[in-house]
C-alpha positions in Angstrom: 78.9 30.8 6.9 75.6 32.6 6.5 72.4 30.9 7.4 70.0 30.4 4.6 66.4 31.3 5.7 63.9 28.5 5.4 61.3 29.1 2.6 57.9 30.3 3.7 55.3 27.5 3.9 52.6 27.8 1.3 49.1 26.4 1.3 49.0 22.9 -0.1 46.0 23.7 -2.3 43.2 26.1 -3.0 41.2 24.9 0.0 44.2 24.9 2.4 44.0 27.4 5.2 46.3 30.4 4.7 48.3 31.5 7.7 46.2 33.7 10.0 42.9 32.5 8.6 40.3 30.8 10.7 38.8 27.5 9.7 35.2 27.7 8.3 32.6 26.4 10.7 31.2 23.0 9.8 27.6 24.2 9.6 28.6 26.9 7.0 30.5 24.3 5.0 27.5 22.0 4.9 25.2 24.8 3.9 27.5 25.8 1.0 27.7 22.1 -0.1 23.9 21.8 -0.1 23.6 25.0 -2.2 26.2 23.6 -4.7 24.3 20.3 -4.9 21.0 22.1 -5.5 22.6 24.2 -8.3 24.0 21.0 -9.9 20.6 19.3 -9.8 18.8 22.3 -11.3 21.4 22.4 -14.1 21.0 18.7 -14.8 17.2 19.0 -14.9 17.4 21.9 -17.3 19.7 20.0 -19.6 17.3 17.0 -19.5 14.4 19.2 -20.4 16.2 20.8 -23.3 17.3 17.4 -24.6 13.8 16.1 -24.5 12.4 19.2 -26.1 10.0 20.0 -23.2 11.4 23.4 -22.3 8.9 25.2 -24.6 5.3 26.2 -24.3 2.5 24.5 -26.2 3.4 25.1 -29.8 4.8 28.5 -29.0 1.2 29.7 -28.2 1.8 29.7 -24.4 5.4 30.8 -23.8 5.1 30.6 -20.1 3.2 27.4 -20.0 6.2 25.2 -19.3 6.7 27.1 -16.0 3.1 27.7 -14.9 1.7 24.1 -15.2 4.3 22.3 -13.1 4.0 25.0 -10.4 0.2 24.4 -10.3 0.8 20.7 -9.9 3.4 21.2 -7.2 1.0 23.4 -5.2 -1.9 21.0 -5.3 -0.1 17.6 -5.5 0.5 16.0 -2.1 3.9 14.7 -1.2 3.0 11.1 -2.1 1.7 10.4 -5.6 -0.6 7.6 -4.3 -2.7 10.3 -2.6 -3.3 12.0 -5.9 -4.4 8.8 -7.5 -6.8 8.0 -4.6 -8.3 11.5 -4.7 -8.6 11.4 -8.5 -10.6 8.1 -8.4 -12.7 9.3 -5.5 -13.5 12.4 -7.4 -14.5 10.5 -10.5 -16.7 8.2 -8.4 -18.4 11.2 -6.7 -19.0 12.9 -10.1 -20.4 9.7 -11.6 -22.7 9.3 -8.6 -24.2 12.7 -9.0 -24.7 12.3 -12.7 -26.4 8.9 -12.3 -28.7 10.3 -9.6 -30.2 12.8 -12.2 -33.7 11.9 -13.4 -32.4 11.9 -17.0 -30.0 9.0 -16.3 -32.8 6.6 -15.4 -35.7 5.0 -17.2 -38.3 6.3 -14.8 -39.9 9.4 -13.3 -37.2 9.8 -10.6 -33.5 9.6 -10.3 -31.7 6.6 -9.0 -31.3 6.1 -5.3 -28.0 7.2 -3.8 -26.7 3.7 -3.0 -27.5 2.3 -6.5 -25.9 5.3 -8.1 -22.8 5.1 -5.9 -22.5 1.3 -6.4 -22.8 1.7 -10.2 -20.4 4.6 -10.4 -17.8 2.8 -8.2 -18.1 -0.4 -10.3 -17.7 1.6 -13.5 -14.7 3.7 -12.4 -13.0 0.7 -10.8 -13.8 -1.3 -14.0 -15.4 -4.1 -12.1 -18.9 -4.8 -13.5 -20.9 -5.8 -10.5 -24.4 -4.3 -10.6 -27.3 -3.9 -8.3 -29.8 -3.0 -11.1 -30.3 -4.3 -14.6 -28.1 -2.0 -16.8 -30.0 -2.1 -20.1 -33.4 -1.8 -18.5 -32.8 0.5 -15.5 -30.5 3.2 -17.1 -31.5 5.5 -19.9 -29.3 6.3 -22.9 -27.7 9.2 -20.9 -27.0 6.9 -18.0 -25.4 4.3 -20.2 -23.2 7.0 -21.8 -22.2 8.1 -18.3 -21.3 4.5 -17.4 -19.2 4.1 -20.5 -17.4 7.4 -19.9 -16.7 6.3 -16.3 -15.3 3.0 -17.5 -13.0 4.7 -20.0 -11.8 7.1 -17.3 -11.3 4.4 -14.8 -9.5 2.0 -17.2 -7.1 4.7 -18.5 -6.5 6.0 -15.0 -7.7 9.3 -13.6 -4.2 10.6 -13.0 -2.9 9.3 -16.4 -5.9 11.1 -18.1 -5.3 14.3 -16.2 -1.5 14.2 -16.9 -2.1 13.6 -20.6 -4.3 16.7 -20.7 -1.5 18.6 -19.0 0.9 17.3 -21.7 -1.3 18.5 -24.5 -1.8 21.9 -22.9 1.6 22.7 -21.4 4.0 20.2 -23.1 5.8 19.8 -19.8 5.6 17.6 -16.7 6.8 18.4 -13.2 8.5 15.9 -11.0 5.4 15.2 -8.9 3.2 14.7 -11.9 5.7 12.3 -13.3 5.7 10.4 -10.1 1.9 10.3 -10.1 1.7 9.0 -13.6 4.5 6.5 -13.0 2.7 5.2 -9.9 -0.5 4.6 -12.0 1.1 3.3 -15.2 4.1 1.7 -13.5 6.5 3.4 -16.0 10.1 2.3 -15.6 11.5 5.8 -16.0 10.6 9.4 -15.5 11.8 10.7 -18.8 9.4 8.7 -21.0 6.1 9.2 -19.0 4.7 11.6 -21.6 5.4 9.2 -24.4 3.9 6.4 -22.3 0.7 8.3 -21.8 0.3 9.1 -25.4 1.0 5.5 -26.3 -1.6 4.3 -23.8 -4.2 6.6 -25.4 -3.2 5.4 -28.9 -3.4 1.7 -28.0 -6.8 2.2 -26.2 -8.4 4.0 -29.1 -7.0 1.6 -31.7 -8.2 -1.6 -30.0 -11.6 -0.1 -29.1 -12.2 1.2 -32.6 -11.3 -2.1 -34.3 -13.4 -4.1 -31.9 -16.4 -1.8 -32.1 -16.3 -2.1 -35.9 -16.1 -5.9 -35.8 -18.9 -6.2 -33.2 -21.2 -3.8 -35.1 -20.7 -5.6 -38.4 -21.5 -9.0 -36.8 -24.6 -7.6 -35.1 -25.9 -6.2 -38.4 -25.0 -9.3 -40.5 -25.9 -12.0 -38.0 -28.6 -10.6 -35.8 -30.4 -8.0 -37.9 -29.5 -5.0 -35.8 -30.1 -1.5 -37.2 -26.7 0.1 -38.1 -27.1 2.8 -35.5 -28.0 0.4 -32.7 -25.3 -2.0 -33.8 -22.7 0.7 -33.7 -23.8 1.9 -30.3 -23.6 -1.7 -28.9 -20.3 -2.2 -30.6 -18.8 0.9 -29.1 -20.1 0.2 -25.6 -19.0 -3.4 -25.5 -15.6 -2.5 -27.0 -14.9 0.1 -24.2 -16.2 -2.4 -21.6 -14.1 -5.2 -23.0 -10.7 -3.5 -23.4 -11.0 -1.9 -20.0 -12.0 -5.2 -18.5 -15.2 -3.8 -17.0 -17.8 -6.4 -18.0 -20.8 -4.2 -18.3 -23.2 -5.3 -21.1 -26.3 -4.0 -22.8 -28.1 -7.3 -22.5 -30.0 -8.5 -19.5 -28.4 -11.9 -19.7 -25.0 -10.3 -20.4 -23.5 -12.4 -23.2 -25.2 -15.7 -22.6 -27.1 -15.3 -25.9 -23.8 -15.2 -27.8 -22.2 -18.2 -26.0 -21.8 -20.2 -29.2 -20.9 -17.3 -31.5 -17.1 -17.1 -32.1 -17.5 -13.8 -34.1 -18.7 -12.1 -30.8 -16.8 -14.1 -28.1 -13.3 -14.3 -29.7 -12.9 -10.6 -30.5 -14.1 -9.6 -27.0 -11.8 -12.2 -25.4 -8.9 -10.8 -27.5 -9.6 -7.3 -26.3 -9.8 -8.5 -22.7 -6.5 -10.3 -23.0 -4.8 -7.3 -24.6 -6.0 -4.9 -21.9 -5.1 -7.4 -19.2 -1.5 -7.8 -20.3 -0.6 -4.3 -19.1 0.7 -1.4 -21.0 4.4 -1.9 -20.2 4.2 -5.3 -21.9 2.4 -3.9 -24.9 5.0 -1.2 -25.3 7.9 -3.6 -25.0 6.3 -6.0 -27.5 5.9 -3.2 -29.9 9.5 -2.2 -29.6 11.2 -5.6 -29.4 8.7 -8.1 -30.7 11.4 -9.7 -32.9 13.9 -10.1 -30.0 12.3 -12.1 -27.2 15.7 -12.6 -25.7 15.8 -8.9 -24.8 12.4 -8.9 -23.2 12.3 -7.8 -19.5 11.5 -10.1 -16.7 8.1 -8.4 -16.3 7.1 -9.1 -19.9 8.3 -12.7 -19.7 6.4 -13.4 -16.5 3.2 -11.8 -17.7 3.2 -13.7 -21.1 4.2 -17.1 -19.6 1.8 -16.7 -16.7 -1.1 -15.5 -18.9 -0.6 -18.5 -21.3 -0.4 -21.0 -18.4 -3.5 -19.6 -16.6 -5.6 -19.4 -19.8 -4.7 -23.0 -20.6 -5.3 -24.3 -17.1 -8.5 -22.3 -16.7 -10.0 -23.5 -20.0 -9.2 -27.2 -19.3 -10.6 -27.0 -15.7 -13.8 -25.1 -16.4 -14.6 -27.1 -19.6 -14.0 -30.4 -17.9 -16.0 -29.6 -14.7 -19.0 -28.0 -16.5 -19.0 -30.2 -19.6 -22.1 -32.2 -18.6 -23.9 -29.5 -16.5 -27.1 -28.9 -18.4 -27.5 -25.4 -16.9 -24.1 -24.2 -18.2 -22.1 -25.9 -20.9 -24.2 -29.1 -21.2 -26.8 -27.4 -23.3 -24.3 -26.4 -26.0 -22.7 -28.3 -28.9 -19.2 -29.8 -28.3 -17.4 -27.0 -30.2 -19.5 -24.4 -28.5 -18.7 -25.9 -25.1 -15.0 -25.5 -25.7 -15.5 -21.9 -26.9 -17.6 -21.1 -23.8 -15.0 -22.7 -21.5 -12.2 -20.7 -23.1 -14.2 -17.5 -23.0 -15.1 -17.9 -19.4 -11.5 -18.7 -18.5 -10.4 -15.4 -20.2 -13.1 -13.4 -18.5 -12.7 -14.9 -15.0 -9.2 -13.4 -14.5 -10.0 -9.9 -15.6 -13.4 -8.9 -16.8 -17.0 -9.5 -15.7 -18.7 -10.8 -18.8 -20.4 -14.2 -18.7 -21.5 -16.5 -21.5 -22.9 -19.0 -19.1 -25.0 -18.7 -15.9 -22.5 -18.3 -13.1 -25.1 -19.0 -10.4 -25.7 -22.4 -11.9 -22.1 -23.6 -12.0 -20.7 -26.2 -9.7 -19.2 -25.1 -6.4 -15.9 -26.5 -7.4 -16.0 -24.3 -10.4 -16.5 -21.3 -8.2 -13.5 -22.3 -6.1 -11.3 -22.5 -9.2 -12.6 -19.2 -10.4 -11.8 -17.7 -7.0 -8.2 -18.5 -7.6 -8.1 -17.2 -11.1 -9.9 -13.9 -10.1 -7.5 -13.5 -7.1 -4.4 -13.8 -9.3 -5.8 -11.4 -12.0 -3.8 -10.1 -15.0 -0.7 -8.1 -15.7 0.4 -5.0 -13.8 -0.2 -1.4 -15.1 -3.1 -2.5 -17.3 -6.9 -2.7 -17.1 -7.0 -6.0 -15.2 -7.5 -6.4 -11.5 -6.4 -8.9 -9.0 -3.0 -9.1 -7.3 -1.3 -9.5 -10.7 0.5 -12.4 -12.4 3.9 -11.0 -11.5 3.2 -11.0 -7.8 2.2 -14.6 -7.7 5.0 -15.6 -10.1 7.5 -14.0 -7.7 6.0 -16.0 -4.8 6.1 -19.2 -6.9 9.8 -18.7 -7.7 10.5 -17.9 -4.0 8.9 -21.1 -3.0 10.7 -23.1 -5.7 14.0 -21.6 -4.6 13.4 -22.5 -0.9 12.5 -26.1 -1.9 15.7 -26.4 -3.9 17.8 -25.0 -1.1 18.9 -21.9 -3.1 20.1 -18.7 -1.6 19.0 -16.3 -4.4 15.8 -16.2 -6.5 16.8 -16.3 -10.2 14.2 -15.8 -12.9 15.0 -16.0 -16.6 18.7 -15.5 -15.9 18.1 -12.5 -13.7 18.4 -12.3 -9.9 15.4 -11.0 -8.1 15.9 -8.2 -5.6 15.2 -9.1 -1.9 13.1 -6.0 -1.6 10.7 -7.4 -4.2 10.4 -10.6 -2.0 9.1 -8.5 0.9 6.8 -6.4 -1.2 5.1 -9.4 -2.8 4.6 -11.2 0.5 3.2 -8.0 2.1 0.7 -7.3 -0.7 -0.6 -10.9 -0.7 -0.9 -11.3 3.0 -2.8 -8.0 3.3 -5.1 -9.0 0.5 -5.8 -12.3 2.1 -6.6 -10.6 5.4 -9.0 -8.2 3.7 -10.8 -10.9 1.8 -11.1 -13.2 4.8 -12.3 -10.3 7.1 -14.9 -9.1 4.5 -16.2 -12.6 4.0 -16.7 -13.2 7.7 -18.5 -9.9 8.1 -20.9 -10.6 5.2 -21.5 -14.1 6.6 -22.6 -12.4 9.8 -25.0 -9.9 8.3 -26.5 -12.1 5.5 -27.9 -15.6 5.1 -26.0 -16.5 1.9 -23.6 -19.5 1.9 -19.9 -19.2 2.3 -19.1 -20.2 -1.2 -21.3 -17.5 -2.8 -20.1 -14.8 -0.4 -16.4 -15.6 -0.9 -17.0 -15.6 -4.7 -18.6 -12.2 -4.5 -15.9 -10.7 -2.2 -13.0 -11.9 -4.4 -14.9 -10.7 -7.5 -15.3 -7.2 -6.0 -11.7 -7.0 -4.6 -10.2 -8.3 -7.8 -12.4 -5.9 -9.8 -13.6 -8.8 -12.0 -17.4 -8.3 -11.8 -18.6 -11.9 -12.0 -21.5 -12.7 -9.6 -23.5 -15.7 -8.5 -26.6 -13.5 -8.4 -26.5 -12.2 -4.8 -25.2 -8.6 -5.3 -28.6 -7.0 -5.7 -30.0 -9.0 -2.8 -27.3 -7.8 -0.4 -28.4 -5.5 2.4 -27.2 -1.9 2.3 -24.3 -2.6 4.6 -23.2 -5.5 2.4 -23.3 -3.4 -0.7 -21.2 -0.7 1.1 -18.6 -3.4 1.9 -18.5 -4.4 -1.8 -18.1 -0.7 -2.8 -15.1 -0.4 -0.5 -13.7 -3.7 -1.8 -13.9 -2.5 -5.4 -12.3 0.8 -4.5 -9.5 -0.8 -2.5 -9.0 -3.6 -5.0 -8.5 -1.1 -7.9 -6.1 1.2 -6.0 -4.8 -0.9 -3.2 -2.2 -3.1 -4.9 -1.0 -0.2 -7.1 -0.7 2.4 -4.3 0.6 -0.2 -1.7 3.3 -1.4 -4.1 4.3 2.2 -4.9 4.3 3.1 -1.2 6.5 0.2 -0.3 9.0 1.0 -3.1 9.2 4.7 -2.2 9.5 4.0 1.6 12.5 1.7 1.1 15.6 3.1 2.6 18.9 1.5 3.5 19.9 1.2 7.2 23.4 2.0 8.4 23.2 -0.8 11.0 22.0 -4.3 11.4 20.8 -6.3 14.4 22.4 -9.7 15.2 20.8 -12.7 13.3 18.8 -15.4 15.0 16.7 -18.2 13.6 13.4 -19.1 15.2 11.8 -22.5 14.6 9.7 -22.6 11.5 7.0 -25.3 11.1 
């Protein structure tokens, strides 16, 4: 019987090693896998650009623009988008300082001193409203236009404004520019950043135009202003209101209009709209008829805003009702209007329809809390934002109830958000306390006034008890730093914490220390 030869062994698949072939080294295999992944990522990005219609130059006039502009951004943009934002705001402050130091910017023979120009420029770009000089008297028409322009740039966001110009010129955004814009506007996705920026511009111009027209008409009809002067006042206060800056063209701010609802209510409405935050405004525009589909962020901002406005109005009206230096000199209806207006302004803007320096100390303390909380994220408001404190409130509520997960409006909150909120609040408290202690050492003002001033600067509100101009140079420098950090700190810190988050492949054993 003849033996049948066994069949030759064949490779099990395409990647099986044929007889006589050496195995590929691990390093070479990893290198080829990395190249393959890079090709896949490039192909995916190219597909996304074609789908979004961003793979063309500006209107066909600049065929290579879609490639040149992102390369320029990639060369000059640092690795972290927060650095771009900080540099952008610092550049705007520096430019504003130079312009305000020009003799043409001041009503006088000489230009403004460096510290006054720097303070005003920082307050304008950071949309705060604190001042060391009387805005309508000290600055010329050119200086006021510079201040208004700085407010507009600061409210919109330097990086958002620069990215928008890039969109209009090149019709394309690189990854780093998208990250920069997303860090400033807190956009939820990369693909819609261009649409977000255009929407921000549209909302800003619409609200400011409507408010400017309403204020100008009221000033002409009710106060006898010349049309040109009324229009200028309307435009300036509209920009200052929507961007939550609080700069005014009257020495007493808005005290002369405390009982006029045709002035106070439109300004309050613009302040509220700007303080809600652009993500909330976009979502309301898209799904205003379907509240059940609103995101957790929108629900927290709307509920928190309503609660704080109500509580602030009741508190300030009740405490100051019989104070002859504030609400006591007004009629009952005007007192309620002034209480509501000041409650709106305290959380975000720096206008005042009553004399803040004459209010009771308990009112200052309540306003400290409102200023520290602030408005909605990714808007023109300052403070640590309603969402941050809402998260802390629900964390506390969950702990008191013995729960294991924080649930808000039927959604579970990520544990990473817990840590980010706690970190932001603790760092802010440390900064406020440290600054207050330092100013108490170098000045003779009381603790209540200094704390009010520090929180107003850090929260970029702009209200003052009247001690800003009397601060020594070192104290004014502290306030400048607080305004700059307060405008950029929560945004950049939150972005940094989110971007630095990385999962660990190991965990240490658990242990519970004694608490309390």
